[in-house]
Gaussian input, Z-matrix of N, CA and C with variables (Angstrom, degrees):
# hf/3-21g

backbone

0 1
 N
 C     1     B1
 C     2     B2     1     A1
 N     3     B3     2     A2     1     D1
 C     4     B4     3     A3     2     D2
 C     5     B5     4     A4     3     D3
 N     6     B6     5     A5     4     D4
 C     7     B7     6     A6     5     D5
 C     8     B8     7     A7     6     D6
 N     9     B9     8     A8     7     D7
 C    10    B10     9     A9     8     D8
 C    11    B11    10    A10     9     D9
 N    12    B12    11    A11    10    D10
 C    13    B13    12    A12    11    D11
 C    14    B14    13    A13    12    D12
 N    15    B15    14    A14    13    D13
 C    16    B16    15    A15    14    D14
 C    17    B17    16    A16    15    D15
 N    18    B18    17    A17    16    D16
 C    19    B19    18    A18    17    D17
 C    20    B20    19    A19    18    D18
 N    21    B21    20    A20    19    D19
 C    22    B22    21    A21    20    D20
 C    23    B23    22    A22    21    D21
 N    24    B24    23    A23    22    D22
 C    25    B25    24    A24    23    D23
 C    26    B26    25    A25    24    D24
 N    27    B27    26    A26    25    D25
 C    28    B28    27    A27    26    D26
 C    29    B29    28    A28    27    D27
 N    30    B30    29    A29    28    D28
 C    31    B31    30    A30    29    D29
 C    32    B32    31    A31    30    D30
 N    33    B33    32    A32    31    D31
 C    34    B34    33    A33    32    D32
 C    35    B35    34    A34    33    D33
 N    36    B36    35    A35    34    D34
 C    37    B37    36    A36    35    D35
 C    38    B38    37    A37    36    D36
 N    39    B39    38    A38    37    D37
 C    40    B40    39    A39    38    D38
 C    41    B41    40    A40    39    D39
 N    42    B42    41    A41    40    D40
 C    43    B43    42    A42    41    D41
 C    44    B44    43    A43    42    D42
 N    45    B45    44    A44    43    D43
 C    46    B46    45    A45    44    D44
 C    47    B47    46    A46    45    D45
 N    48    B48    47    A47    46    D46
 C    49    B49    48    A48    47    D47
 C    50    B50    49    A49    48    D48
 N    51    B51    50    A50    49    D49
 C    52    B52    51    A51    50    D50
 C    53    B53    52    A52    51    D51
 N    54    B54    53    A53    52    D52
 C    55    B55    54    A54    53    D53
 C    56    B56    55    A55    54    D54
 N    57    B57    56    A56    55    D55
 C    58    B58    57    A57    56    D56
 C    59    B59    58    A58    57    D57
 N    60    B60    59    A59    58    D58
 C    61    B61    60    A60    59    D59
 C    62    B62    61    A61    60    D60
 N    63    B63    62    A62    61    D61
 C    64    B64    63    A63    62    D62
 C    65    B65    64    A64    63    D63
 N    66    B66    65    A65    64    D64
 C    67    B67    66    A66    65    D65
 C    68    B68    67    A67    66    D66
 N    69    B69    68    A68    67    D67
 C    70    B70    69    A69    68    D68
 C    71    B71    70    A70    69    D69
 N    72    B72    71    A71    70    D70
 C    73    B73    72    A72    71    D71
 C    74    B74    73    A73    72    D72
 N    75    B75    74    A74    73    D73
 C    76    B76    75    A75    74    D74
 C    77    B77    76    A76    75    D75
 N    78    B78    77    A77    76    D76
 C    79    B79    78    A78    77    D77
 C    80    B80    79    A79    78    D78
 N    81    B81    80    A80    79    D79
 C    82    B82    81    A81    80    D80
 C    83    B83    82    A82    81    D81
 N    84    B84    83    A83    82    D82
 C    85    B85    84    A84    83    D83
 C    86    B86    85    A85    84    D84
 N    87    B87    86    A86    85    D85
 C    88    B88    87    A87    86    D86
 C    89    B89    88    A88    87    D87
 N    90    B90    89    A89    88    D88
 C    91    B91    90    A90    89    D89
 C    92    B92    91    A91    90    D90
 N    93    B93    92    A92    91    D91
 C    94    B94    93    A93    92    D92
 C    95    B95    94    A94    93    D93
 N    96    B96    95    A95    94    D94
 C    97    B97    96    A96    95    D95
 C    98    B98    97    A97    96    D96
 N    99    B99    98    A98    97    D97
 C   100   B100    99    A99    98    D98
 C   101   B101   100   A100    99    D99
 N   102   B102   101   A101   100   D100
 C   103   B103   102   A102   101   D101
 C   104   B104   103   A103   102   D102
 N   105   B105   104   A104   103   D103
 C   106   B106   105   A105   104   D104
 C   107   B107   106   A106   105   D105
 N   108   B108   107   A107   106   D106
 C   109   B109   108   A108   107   D107
 C   110   B110   109   A109   108   D108
 N   111   B111   110   A110   109   D109
 C   112   B112   111   A111   110   D110
 C   113   B113   112   A112   111   D111
 N   114   B114   113   A113   112   D112
 C   115   B115   114   A114   113   D113
 C   116   B116   115   A115   114   D114
 N   117   B117   116   A116   115   D115
 C   118   B118   117   A117   116   D116
 C   119   B119   118   A118   117   D117
 N   120   B120   119   A119   118   D118
 C   121   B121   120   A120   119   D119
 C   122   B122   121   A121   120   D120
 N   123   B123   122   A122   121   D121
 C   124   B124   123   A123   122   D122
 C   125   B125   124   A124   123   D123
 N   126   B126   125   A125   124   D124
 C   127   B127   126   A126   125   D125
 C   128   B128   127   A127   126   D126
 N   129   B129   128   A128   127   D127
 C   130   B130   129   A129   128   D128
 C   131   B131   130   A130   129   D129
 N   132   B132   131   A131   130   D130
 C   133   B133   132   A132   131   D131
 C   134   B134   133   A133   132   D132
 N   135   B135   134   A134   133   D133
 C   136   B136   135   A135   134   D134
 C   137   B137   136   A136   135   D135
 N   138   B138   137   A137   136   D136
 C   139   B139   138   A138   137   D137
 C   140   B140   139   A139   138   D138
 N   141   B141   140   A140   139   D139
 C   142   B142   141   A141   140   D140
 C   143   B143   142   A142   141   D141
 N   144   B144   143   A143   142   D142
 C   145   B145   144   A144   143   D143
 C   146   B146   145   A145   144   D144
 N   147   B147   146   A146   145   D145
 C   148   B148   147   A147   146   D146
 C   149   B149   148   A148   147   D147
 N   150   B150   149   A149   148   D148
 C   151   B151   150   A150   149   D149
 C   152   B152   151   A151   150   D150
 N   153   B153   152   A152   151   D151
 C   154   B154   153   A153   152   D152
 C   155   B155   154   A154   153   D153
 N   156   B156   155   A155   154   D154
 C   157   B157   156   A156   155   D155
 C   158   B158   157   A157   156   D156
 N   159   B159   158   A158   157   D157
 C   160   B160   159   A159   158   D158
 C   161   B161   160   A160   159   D159
 N   162   B162   161   A161   160   D160
 C   163   B163   162   A162   161   D161
 C   164   B164   163   A163   162   D162
 N   165   B165   164   A164   163   D163
 C   166   B166   165   A165   164   D164
 C   167   B167   166   A166   165   D165
 N   168   B168   167   A167   166   D166
 C   169   B169   168   A168   167   D167
 C   170   B170   169   A169   168   D168
 N   171   B171   170   A170   169   D169
 C   172   B172   171   A171   170   D170
 C   173   B173   172   A172   171   D171
 N   174   B174   173   A173   172   D172
 C   175   B175   174   A174   173   D173
 C   176   B176   175   A175   174   D174
 N   177   B177   176   A176   175   D175
 C   178   B178   177   A177   176   D176
 C   179   B179   178   A178   177   D177
 N   180   B180   179   A179   178   D178
 C   181   B181   180   A180   179   D179
 C   182   B182   181   A181   180   D180
 N   183   B183   182   A182   181   D181
 C   184   B184   183   A183   182   D182
 C   185   B185   184   A184   183   D183
 N   186   B186   185   A185   184   D184
 C   187   B187   186   A186   185   D185
 C   188   B188   187   A187   186   D186
 N   189   B189   188   A188   187   D187
 C   190   B190   189   A189   188   D188
 C   191   B191   190   A190   189   D189
 N   192   B192   191   A191   190   D190
 C   193   B193   192   A192   191   D191
 C   194   B194   193   A193   192   D192
 N   195   B195   194   A194   193   D193
 C   196   B196   195   A195   194   D194
 C   197   B197   196   A196   195   D195
 N   198   B198   197   A197   196   D196
 C   199   B199   198   A198   197   D197
 C   200   B200   199   A199   198   D198
 N   201   B201   200   A200   199   D199
 C   202   B202   201   A201   200   D200
 C   203   B203   202   A202   201   D201
 N   204   B204   203   A203   202   D202
 C   205   B205   204   A204   203   D203
 C   206   B206   205   A205   204   D204
 N   207   B207   206   A206   205   D205
 C   208   B208   207   A207   206   D206
 C   209   B209   208   A208   207   D207
 N   210   B210   209   A209   208   D208
 C   211   B211   210   A210   209   D209
 C   212   B212   211   A211   210   D210
 N   213   B213   212   A212   211   D211
 C   214   B214   213   A213   212   D212
 C   215   B215   214   A214   213   D213
 N   216   B216   215   A215   214   D214
 C   217   B217   216   A216   215   D215
 C   218   B218   217   A217   216   D216
 N   219   B219   218   A218   217   D217
 C   220   B220   219   A219   218   D218
 C   221   B221   220   A220   219   D219
 N   222   B222   221   A221   220   D220
 C   223   B223   222   A222   221   D221
 C   224   B224   223   A223   222   D222
 N   225   B225   224   A224   223   D223
 C   226   B226   225   A225   224   D224
 C   227   B227   226   A226   225   D225
 N   228   B228   227   A227   226   D226
 C   229   B229   228   A228   227   D227
 C   230   B230   229   A229   228   D228
 N   231   B231   230   A230   229   D229
 C   232   B232   231   A231   230   D230
 C   233   B233   232   A232   231   D231
 N   234   B234   233   A233   232   D232
 C   235   B235   234   A234   233   D233
 C   236   B236   235   A235   234   D234
 N   237   B237   236   A236   235   D235
 C   238   B238   237   A237   236   D236
 C   239   B239   238   A238   237   D237
 N   240   B240   239   A239   238   D238
 C   241   B241   240   A240   239   D239
 C   242   B242   241   A241   240   D240
 N   243   B243   242   A242   241   D241
 C   244   B244   243   A243   242   D242
 C   245   B245   244   A244   243   D243
 N   246   B246   245   A245   244   D244
 C   247   B247   246   A246   245   D245
 C   248   B248   247   A247   246   D246
 N   249   B249   248   A248   247   D247
 C   250   B250   249   A249   248   D248
 C   251   B251   250   A250   249   D249
 N   252   B252   251   A251   250   D250
 C   253   B253   252   A252   251   D251
 C   254   B254   253   A253   252   D252
 N   255   B255   254   A254   253   D253
 C   256   B256   255   A255   254   D254
 C   257   B257   256   A256   255   D255
 N   258   B258   257   A257   256   D256
 C   259   B259   258   A258   257   D257
 C   260   B260   259   A259   258   D258
 N   261   B261   260   A260   259   D259
 C   262   B262   261   A261   260   D260
 C   263   B263   262   A262   261   D261
 N   264   B264   263   A263   262   D262
 C   265   B265   264   A264   263   D263
 C   266   B266   265   A265   264   D264
 N   267   B267   266   A266   265   D265
 C   268   B268   267   A267   266   D266
 C   269   B269   268   A268   267   D267
 N   270   B270   269   A269   268   D268
 C   271   B271   270   A270   269   D269
 C   272   B272   271   A271   270   D270
 N   273   B273   272   A272   271   D271
 C   274   B274   273   A273   272   D272
 C   275   B275   274   A274   273   D273
 N   276   B276   275   A275   274   D274
 C   277   B277   276   A276   275   D275
 C   278   B278   277   A277   276   D276
 N   279   B279   278   A278   277   D277
 C   280   B280   279   A279   278   D278
 C   281   B281   280   A280   279   D279
 N   282   B282   281   A281   280   D280
 C   283   B283   282   A282   281   D281
 C   284   B284   283   A283   282   D282
 N   285   B285   284   A284   283   D283
 C   286   B286   285   A285   284   D284
 C   287   B287   286   A286   285   D285
 N   288   B288   287   A287   286   D286
 C   289   B289   288   A288   287   D287
 C   290   B290   289   A289   288   D288
 N   291   B291   290   A290   289   D289
 C   292   B292   291   A291   290   D290
 C   293   B293   292   A292   291   D291
 N   294   B294   293   A293   292   D292
 C   295   B295   294   A294   293   D293
 C   296   B296   295   A295   294   D294
 N   297   B297   296   A296   295   D295
 C   298   B298   297   A297   296   D296
 C   299   B299   298   A298   297   D297
 N   300   B300   299   A299   298   D298
 C   301   B301   300   A300   299   D299
 C   302   B302   301   A301   300   D300
 N   303   B303   302   A302   301   D301
 C   304   B304   303   A303   302   D302
 C   305   B305   304   A304   303   D303
 N   306   B306   305   A305   304   D304
 C   307   B307   306   A306   305   D305
 C   308   B308   307   A307   306   D306
 N   309   B309   308   A308   307   D307
 C   310   B310   309   A309   308   D308
 C   311   B311   310   A310   309   D309
 N   312   B312   311   A311   310   D310
 C   313   B313   312   A312   311   D311
 C   314   B314   313   A313   312   D312
 N   315   B315   314   A314   313   D313
 C   316   B316   315   A315   314   D314
 C   317   B317   316   A316   315   D315
 N   318   B318   317   A317   316   D316
 C   319   B319   318   A318   317   D317
 C   320   B320   319   A319   318   D318
 N   321   B321   320   A320   319   D319
 C   322   B322   321   A321   320   D320
 C   323   B323   322   A322   321   D321
 N   324   B324   323   A323   322   D322
 C   325   B325   324   A324   323   D323
 C   326   B326   325   A325   324   D324
 N   327   B327   326   A326   325   D325
 C   328   B328   327   A327   326   D326
 C   329   B329   328   A328   327   D327
 N   330   B330   329   A329   328   D328
 C   331   B331   330   A330   329   D329
 C   332   B332   331   A331   330   D330

   B1=1.4419
   B2=1.5167
   B3=1.3012
   B4=1.4570
   B5=1.5245
   B6=1.3189
   B7=1.4625
   B8=1.5201
   B9=1.3347
   B10=1.4627
   B11=1.5274
   B12=1.3026
   B13=1.4604
   B14=1.5249
   B15=1.3221
   B16=1.4632
   B17=1.5254
   B18=1.3241
   B19=1.4610
   B20=1.5243
   B21=1.2791
   B22=1.4682
   B23=1.5336
   B24=1.3112
   B25=1.4667
   B26=1.5253
   B27=1.3077
   B28=1.4496
   B29=1.5275
   B30=1.3327
   B31=1.4466
   B32=1.5248
   B33=1.3144
   B34=1.4607
   B35=1.5271
   B36=1.3113
   B37=1.4676
   B38=1.5347
   B39=1.3165
   B40=1.4700
   B41=1.5276
   B42=1.3247
   B43=1.4665
   B44=1.5257
   B45=1.3214
   B46=1.4650
   B47=1.5277
   B48=1.3324
   B49=1.4659
   B50=1.5287
   B51=1.3240
   B52=1.4641
   B53=1.5272
   B54=1.3247
   B55=1.4658
   B56=1.5267
   B57=1.3099
   B58=1.4681
   B59=1.5291
   B60=1.3258
   B61=1.4691
   B62=1.5285
   B63=1.3235
   B64=1.4634
   B65=1.5263
   B66=1.3272
   B67=1.4738
   B68=1.5268
   B69=1.3402
   B70=1.4736
   B71=1.5243
   B72=1.3200
   B73=1.4675
   B74=1.5223
   B75=1.3235
   B76=1.4631
   B77=1.5331
   B78=1.3349
   B79=1.4687
   B80=1.5231
   B81=1.3337
   B82=1.4671
   B83=1.5197
   B84=1.3187
   B85=1.4660
   B86=1.5130
   B87=1.3217
   B88=1.4681
   B89=1.5233
   B90=1.3119
   B91=1.4597
   B92=1.5314
   B93=1.3236
   B94=1.4713
   B95=1.5218
   B96=1.3261
   B97=1.4671
   B98=1.5240
   B99=1.3189
   B100=1.4591
   B101=1.5267
   B102=1.3247
   B103=1.4623
   B104=1.5288
   B105=1.3116
   B106=1.4739
   B107=1.5292
   B108=1.3327
   B109=1.4670
   B110=1.5257
   B111=1.3254
   B112=1.4674
   B113=1.5227
   B114=1.3172
   B115=1.4637
   B116=1.5206
   B117=1.3126
   B118=1.4722
   B119=1.5297
   B120=1.3226
   B121=1.4682
   B122=1.5286
   B123=1.3285
   B124=1.4646
   B125=1.5209
   B126=1.3218
   B127=1.4620
   B128=1.5239
   B129=1.2961
   B130=1.4626
   B131=1.5189
   B132=1.3303
   B133=1.4599
   B134=1.5288
   B135=1.2985
   B136=1.4680
   B137=1.5262
   B138=1.3155
   B139=1.4559
   B140=1.5096
   B141=1.3027
   B142=1.4689
   B143=1.5241
   B144=1.3318
   B145=1.4623
   B146=1.5303
   B147=1.3058
   B148=1.4676
   B149=1.5246
   B150=1.3147
   B151=1.4651
   B152=1.5296
   B153=1.3248
   B154=1.4625
   B155=1.5250
   B156=1.3361
   B157=1.4621
   B158=1.5283
   B159=1.3221
   B160=1.4662
   B161=1.5234
   B162=1.3311
   B163=1.4629
   B164=1.5332
   B165=1.3412
   B166=1.4656
   B167=1.5286
   B168=1.3265
   B169=1.4680
   B170=1.5213
   B171=1.3328
   B172=1.4609
   B173=1.5308
   B174=1.3296
   B175=1.4622
   B176=1.5328
   B177=1.3122
   B178=1.4578
   B179=1.5241
   B180=1.3179
   B181=1.4612
   B182=1.5299
   B183=1.3381
   B184=1.4568
   B185=1.5195
   B186=1.3164
   B187=1.4694
   B188=1.5266
   B189=1.3233
   B190=1.4568
   B191=1.5268
   B192=1.3273
   B193=1.4564
   B194=1.5312
   B195=1.3109
   B196=1.4683
   B197=1.5290
   B198=1.3197
   B199=1.4670
   B200=1.5283
   B201=1.3211
   B202=1.4638
   B203=1.5247
   B204=1.3173
   B205=1.4633
   B206=1.5349
   B207=1.3114
   B208=1.4671
   B209=1.5301
   B210=1.3278
   B211=1.4611
   B212=1.5268
   B213=1.3251
   B214=1.4624
   B215=1.5300
   B216=1.3350
   B217=1.4766
   B218=1.5350
   B219=1.3197
   B220=1.4693
   B221=1.5267
   B222=1.3213
   B223=1.4648
   B224=1.5300
   B225=1.3068
   B226=1.4641
   B227=1.5284
   B228=1.3217
   B229=1.4648
   B230=1.5251
   B231=1.3321
   B232=1.4621
   B233=1.5292
   B234=1.3227
   B235=1.4662
   B236=1.5217
   B237=1.3236
   B238=1.4689
   B239=1.5288
   B240=1.3203
   B241=1.4576
   B242=1.5288
   B243=1.3172
   B244=1.4663
   B245=1.5301
   B246=1.3246
   B247=1.4685
   B248=1.5318
   B249=1.3222
   B250=1.4687
   B251=1.5307
   B252=1.3134
   B253=1.4686
   B254=1.5222
   B255=1.3136
   B256=1.4634
   B257=1.5246
   B258=1.3343
   B259=1.4676
   B260=1.5258
   B261=1.3225
   B262=1.4662
   B263=1.5288
   B264=1.3218
   B265=1.4626
   B266=1.5219
   B267=1.3243
   B268=1.4569
   B269=1.5271
   B270=1.2944
   B271=1.4628
   B272=1.5137
   B273=1.3128
   B274=1.4669
   B275=1.5269
   B276=1.3108
   B277=1.4688
   B278=1.5190
   B279=1.3114
   B280=1.4650
   B281=1.5321
   B282=1.3206
   B283=1.4644
   B284=1.5324
   B285=1.3366
   B286=1.4661
   B287=1.5274
   B288=1.3393
   B289=1.4689
   B290=1.5363
   B291=1.3160
   B292=1.4757
   B293=1.5322
   B294=1.3362
   B295=1.4602
   B296=1.5299
   B297=1.3187
   B298=1.4626
   B299=1.5220
   B300=1.3273
   B301=1.4700
   B302=1.5195
   B303=1.3160
   B304=1.4631
   B305=1.5241
   B306=1.3330
   B307=1.4615
   B308=1.5284
   B309=1.3262
   B310=1.4729
   B311=1.5243
   B312=1.3145
   B313=1.4651
   B314=1.5292
   B315=1.3176
   B316=1.4622
   B317=1.5235
   B318=1.3112
   B319=1.4534
   B320=1.5078
   B321=1.2951
   B322=1.4512
   B323=1.5200
   B324=1.3028
   B325=1.4507
   B326=1.4993
   B327=1.3105
   B328=1.4574
   B329=1.5058
   B330=1.3228
   B331=1.4710
   B332=1.4910
   A1=109.04
   A2=115.79
   A3=120.43
   A4=108.70
   A5=115.67
   A6=120.59
   A7=110.75
   A8=116.76
   A9=118.97
   A10=110.36
   A11=115.20
   A12=120.56
   A13=107.06
   A14=115.74
   A15=120.55
   A16=108.29
   A17=115.27
   A18=118.38
   A19=108.63
   A20=115.92
   A21=124.96
   A22=112.77
   A23=116.42
   A24=120.79
   A25=108.93
   A26=115.12
   A27=120.77
   A28=107.66
   A29=115.78
   A30=120.35
   A31=109.64
   A32=116.25
   A33=119.93
   A34=110.04
   A35=115.37
   A36=120.99
   A37=111.93
   A38=116.48
   A39=120.03
   A40=111.19
   A41=117.14
   A42=120.87
   A43=110.10
   A44=116.24
   A45=120.43
   A46=111.13
   A47=116.59
   A48=120.01
   A49=110.97
   A50=116.72
   A51=120.49
   A52=110.63
   A53=116.77
   A54=120.12
   A55=110.77
   A56=117.17
   A57=120.31
   A58=110.74
   A59=117.33
   A60=121.02
   A61=110.37
   A62=117.04
   A63=121.12
   A64=110.09
   A65=117.15
   A66=120.35
   A67=110.91
   A68=116.69
   A69=120.24
   A70=110.95
   A71=116.88
   A72=120.54
   A73=110.68
   A74=116.91
   A75=120.18
   A76=111.09
   A77=117.05
   A78=119.90
   A79=111.17
   A80=116.45
   A81=120.04
   A82=110.77
   A83=116.74
   A84=120.56
   A85=111.68
   A86=116.51
   A87=120.13
   A88=110.58
   A89=116.40
   A90=120.55
   A91=111.11
   A92=116.49
   A93=119.73
   A94=111.87
   A95=117.38
   A96=120.68
   A97=111.83
   A98=117.39
   A99=121.82
   A100=110.99
   A101=116.25
   A102=121.04
   A103=112.28
   A104=117.54
   A105=119.28
   A106=111.96
   A107=119.55
   A108=117.96
   A109=112.73
   A110=117.04
   A111=119.68
   A112=110.73
   A113=116.59
   A114=120.44
   A115=112.17
   A116=116.43
   A117=119.95
   A118=110.09
   A119=117.14
   A120=120.45
   A121=111.45
   A122=116.45
   A123=119.70
   A124=110.75
   A125=116.87
   A126=120.52
   A127=110.82
   A128=117.00
   A129=120.72
   A130=111.58
   A131=117.74
   A132=120.21
   A133=116.29
   A134=120.18
   A135=120.02
   A136=112.41
   A137=115.00
   A138=121.49
   A139=115.30
   A140=117.58
   A141=120.81
   A142=110.53
   A143=114.17
   A144=118.45
   A145=108.55
   A146=116.59
   A147=121.46
   A148=112.30
   A149=117.14
   A150=120.14
   A151=110.77
   A152=116.23
   A153=119.81
   A154=110.74
   A155=117.27
   A156=120.81
   A157=110.56
   A158=116.78
   A159=120.91
   A160=110.53
   A161=116.30
   A162=120.34
   A163=110.31
   A164=117.03
   A165=120.82
   A166=111.57
   A167=116.71
   A168=120.44
   A169=109.88
   A170=115.58
   A171=120.73
   A172=111.54
   A173=117.21
   A174=119.82
   A175=113.85
   A176=118.12
   A177=120.52
   A178=109.45
   A179=115.96
   A180=121.06
   A181=108.18
   A182=115.67
   A183=121.28
   A184=111.94
   A185=117.09
   A186=120.28
   A187=109.65
   A188=116.35
   A189=120.51
   A190=110.78
   A191=116.50
   A192=120.60
   A193=110.63
   A194=117.42
   A195=121.25
   A196=110.81
   A197=116.00
   A198=119.86
   A199=110.50
   A200=117.29
   A201=121.36
   A202=110.79
   A203=116.95
   A204=120.52
   A205=111.04
   A206=116.81
   A207=119.53
   A208=112.56
   A209=118.07
   A210=119.88
   A211=113.11
   A212=118.26
   A213=120.02
   A214=113.31
   A215=119.75
   A216=118.47
   A217=112.51
   A218=117.59
   A219=120.77
   A220=110.80
   A221=116.57
   A222=120.10
   A223=110.68
   A224=116.74
   A225=120.80
   A226=109.53
   A227=116.08
   A228=120.48
   A229=110.86
   A230=117.75
   A231=121.22
   A232=110.65
   A233=117.37
   A234=120.37
   A235=110.88
   A236=117.72
   A237=121.23
   A238=109.40
   A239=116.50
   A240=121.01
   A241=111.34
   A242=116.86
   A243=121.03
   A244=111.15
   A245=116.70
   A246=120.72
   A247=109.88
   A248=116.73
   A249=120.56
   A250=111.10
   A251=117.45
   A252=120.95
   A253=111.31
   A254=116.57
   A255=119.80
   A256=109.96
   A257=116.50
   A258=119.29
   A259=111.01
   A260=117.87
   A261=121.21
   A262=110.44
   A263=117.07
   A264=121.04
   A265=113.48
   A266=117.27
   A267=120.97
   A268=109.21
   A269=116.36
   A270=120.84
   A271=115.44
   A272=118.33
   A273=119.94
   A274=114.12
   A275=118.34
   A276=120.66
   A277=111.72
   A278=114.70
   A279=119.86
   A280=108.76
   A281=115.32
   A282=120.16
   A283=110.56
   A284=116.66
   A285=121.34
   A286=111.43
   A287=115.65
   A288=119.00
   A289=110.46
   A290=116.52
   A291=119.59
   A292=111.11
   A293=116.62
   A294=120.00
   A295=110.40
   A296=115.90
   A297=121.18
   A298=111.21
   A299=117.41
   A300=120.07
   A301=111.94
   A302=117.26
   A303=119.81
   A304=109.94
   A305=117.08
   A306=120.79
   A307=110.78
   A308=117.41
   A309=120.40
   A310=109.69
   A311=116.91
   A312=121.57
   A313=111.61
   A314=117.17
   A315=120.89
   A316=114.36
   A317=117.06
   A318=119.75
   A319=114.68
   A320=118.06
   A321=120.36
   A322=109.23
   A323=117.59
   A324=120.78
   A325=111.42
   A326=114.14
   A327=120.30
   A328=113.81
   A329=118.54
   A330=119.80
   A331=112.38
   D1=137.00
   D2=175.41
   D3=-78.32
   D4=139.41
   D5=-178.08
   D6=-72.60
   D7=134.19
   D8=176.98
   D9=-74.01
   D10=155.73
   D11=175.47
   D12=-86.84
   D13=105.01
   D14=-177.50
   D15=-108.97
   D16=110.10
   D17=177.13
   D18=-104.92
   D19=153.08
   D20=179.50
   D21=58.74
   D22=36.42
   D23=175.98
   D24=-74.68
   D25=128.03
   D26=175.26
   D27=-123.64
   D28=118.64
   D29=179.89
   D30=-91.03
   D31=138.03
   D32=177.81
   D33=-95.91
   D34=-176.98
   D35=-176.75
   D36=-60.09
   D37=-41.62
   D38=179.22
   D39=-64.41
   D40=-36.22
   D41=176.05
   D42=-63.26
   D43=-44.37
   D44=179.99
   D45=-64.16
   D46=-38.27
   D47=176.37
   D48=-65.35
   D49=-39.27
   D50=177.79
   D51=-64.84
   D52=-40.68
   D53=177.42
   D54=-64.33
   D55=-37.52
   D56=176.65
   D57=-66.01
   D58=-37.11
   D59=176.07
   D60=-63.03
   D61=-39.16
   D62=177.13
   D63=-65.07
   D64=-42.46
   D65=177.56
   D66=-61.20
   D67=-41.31
   D68=178.49
   D69=-62.14
   D70=-42.45
   D71=179.05
   D72=-63.10
   D73=-40.67
   D74=179.35
   D75=-67.35
   D76=-40.90
   D77=177.68
   D78=-64.97
   D79=-40.78
   D80=178.40
   D81=-62.80
   D82=-40.47
   D83=177.54
   D84=-63.53
   D85=-42.10
   D86=178.39
   D87=-64.07
   D88=-39.58
   D89=178.06
   D90=-64.31
   D91=-42.93
   D92=178.26
   D93=-62.18
   D94=-35.33
   D95=178.99
   D96=-62.85
   D97=-23.28
   D98=178.04
   D99=-94.45
   D100=-43.87
   D101=-173.01
   D102=-71.08
   D103=-39.48
   D104=-177.59
   D105=-59.51
   D106=-52.11
   D107=178.35
   D108=-64.06
   D109=-37.03
   D110=178.88
   D111=-62.75
   D112=-39.53
   D113=178.35
   D114=-63.66
   D115=-41.70
   D116=178.58
   D117=-64.82
   D118=-44.94
   D119=179.12
   D120=-63.09
   D121=-39.94
   D122=178.25
   D123=-64.20
   D124=-41.72
   D125=179.13
   D126=-62.14
   D127=-37.99
   D128=-177.71
   D129=-73.78
   D130=-47.16
   D131=-166.63
   D132=-105.56
   D133=-32.59
   D134=-172.31
   D135=-66.46
   D136=125.38
   D137=175.90
   D138=71.34
   D139=13.64
   D140=-177.82
   D141=-115.03
   D142=146.97
   D143=173.25
   D144=-80.78
   D145=178.52
   D146=-175.72
   D147=-60.22
   D148=-40.65
   D149=-178.69
   D150=-65.96
   D151=-44.04
   D152=179.56
   D153=-66.02
   D154=-40.38
   D155=178.20
   D156=-62.98
   D157=-40.47
   D158=177.94
   D159=-62.28
   D160=-44.11
   D161=178.01
   D162=-62.64
   D163=-43.05
   D164=-179.53
   D165=-63.31
   D166=-39.37
   D167=177.43
   D168=-62.34
   D169=-44.11
   D170=-178.50
   D171=-66.63
   D172=-38.39
   D173=-173.77
   D174=-89.18
   D175=-6.57
   D176=177.94
   D177=-70.65
   D178=135.37
   D179=179.25
   D180=-83.51
   D181=89.41
   D182=-175.28
   D183=-70.14
   D184=-29.51
   D185=178.42
   D186=-67.12
   D187=-45.39
   D188=177.97
   D189=-63.62
   D190=-41.56
   D191=178.07
   D192=-61.10
   D193=-46.88
   D194=179.37
   D195=-62.13
   D196=-40.16
   D197=178.36
   D198=-63.88
   D199=-44.03
   D200=179.05
   D201=-61.11
   D202=-43.63
   D203=179.58
   D204=-65.62
   D205=-38.18
   D206=-176.55
   D207=-74.13
   D208=-21.29
   D209=-179.36
   D210=-87.56
   D211=-9.60
   D212=-179.77
   D213=-55.52
   D214=-48.97
   D215=179.37
   D216=-59.22
   D217=-36.94
   D218=178.96
   D219=-66.93
   D220=-38.36
   D221=178.60
   D222=-65.22
   D223=-42.02
   D224=179.06
   D225=-64.79
   D226=-46.22
   D227=179.77
   D228=-60.73
   D229=-39.36
   D230=178.72
   D231=-63.25
   D232=-39.43
   D233=178.50
   D234=-67.07
   D235=-41.39
   D236=177.28
   D237=-60.35
   D238=-45.46
   D239=179.38
   D240=-62.37
   D241=-41.01
   D242=179.46
   D243=-61.97
   D244=-45.12
   D245=178.75
   D246=-61.64
   D247=-44.18
   D248=-179.60
   D249=-63.64
   D250=-42.24
   D251=-179.56
   D252=-64.34
   D253=-38.31
   D254=177.81
   D255=-62.89
   D256=-41.15
   D257=178.00
   D258=-66.13
   D259=-38.72
   D260=-179.69
   D261=-61.52
   D262=-33.63
   D263=-178.60
   D264=-74.49
   D265=-9.18
   D266=179.03
   D267=-68.94
   D268=129.66
   D269=-174.33
   D270=-73.61
   D271=-20.93
   D272=-172.52
   D273=-97.42
   D274=16.80
   D275=-178.50
   D276=-77.82
   D277=146.73
   D278=172.46
   D279=-77.43
   D280=168.88
   D281=178.26
   D282=-60.27
   D283=-40.57
   D284=-179.47
   D285=-65.59
   D286=-39.99
   D287=177.63
   D288=-63.55
   D289=-42.98
   D290=178.09
   D291=-61.65
   D292=-41.81
   D293=176.69
   D294=-59.29
   D295=-45.66
   D296=-179.05
   D297=-59.76
   D298=-51.20
   D299=-176.97
   D300=-69.70
   D301=-31.50
   D302=174.54
   D303=-65.30
   D304=-40.20
   D305=177.47
   D306=-65.24
   D307=-40.18
   D308=176.57
   D309=-62.60
   D310=-45.22
   D311=-178.57
   D312=-62.98
   D313=-39.27
   D314=-176.43
   D315=-89.10
   D316=4.21
   D317=174.06
   D318=83.53
   D319=28.87
   D320=176.63
   D321=-64.19
   D322=136.21
   D323=176.46
   D324=144.05
   D325=174.96
   D326=-176.41
   D327=-100.46
   D328=21.12
   D329=-178.67
   D330=-102.42

């Protein structure tokens, strides 16, 4: 989606709280991208001898792990969209605020 030209946008306290919720979701997603693989590696190798580590490598569901890792961006995006939709439903928003949250919901941006 192309970003709309929004001039004179003024965000209120609820908008700032929603943006902070989006930041928290993004930080949590980034943390999961690190913790999930570390947890799998710890389960396989920590405190195990070579035979046990070999068995753990063989018995780990790598397809499920790969699927879980690949869905993280979608989960984060869904949370961002949910926060934006909740803001859009607020009755007291200005036209510019609605444009802004609609752009957030529809993925406006260069990322």
